[in-house]
N, C-alpha and C positions, 0 to 999 in steps of 0.2 A: 503493501500499501504507500509505504515511502517513498520509493523510488518511483511508482505509477504517477503519484497525485502530489503530495506532500512536496517532495522536490522539485517539482515544475511549479508551483507555484509561488507568485509575485504579490508584492504589496505593493499598489500606490495611495497616495494622498487621494487621487483624482483621478476621474479619465481623463481628465486633459495633463496630467503629468504622467501618463502612459503609453503618451500619443508619440513619443519620441522611442517608447519599446517597440508599439506597436508597427511603424516605421520601417524598422528592421525584421519585423517578423511580422509578416505579412499573414502567416496560419493561425496568427494566435488571436484572442479574445480578450477584453475587461467584462468582467461582471461584477456584482456588488458583494462587499463579504457575506452577507446572508446568504445570496446564493453558490456561491462557493462553499459554504459552510453545508448548503443541503448536499451541494454533488458530491462533496465529499462524504458525506454520511452514506448519502443511498450508496457508493461504492464502495464501503466497507460493510454495510451490511449484507450486500450481495454475496461479496469476499467471503464473509465469516458464514454466508449458508450455503458456500459450497466448499470451506474447507473443514467446518468445527460441526459434530454432530449436535444434535438438540440436547440439548437438558432439562429435565423439567427443574423449574424453579425452587430453592430452597426457600422454607417456610421463612418472612422477612426479609428478602432478599430479592433482587432483580435478577438476578444471573444463578447459574446452577453453581454446586459447591463447588467445582472446580475453574469456576468464573468464566465459562461456556455462556452463550446467550440460552435464553430461554426460548422456546417456540412462541410463535406471536398465536 
């Protein structure tokens, strides 16, 4: 996840501040932080769904006893 998403994300103060970078990276895009968070969360959930077995939630905990995600 880190190499596929986190290491590829840059933060700019504004869309205007990102323009010089966009000028040199024509395939790039700028999204608000909230949208980047949503995308990163969705990618992480999809990756975890593919790689971790579902674990029942432990009482009083949001994840299984081993720290795996519980089924939704």
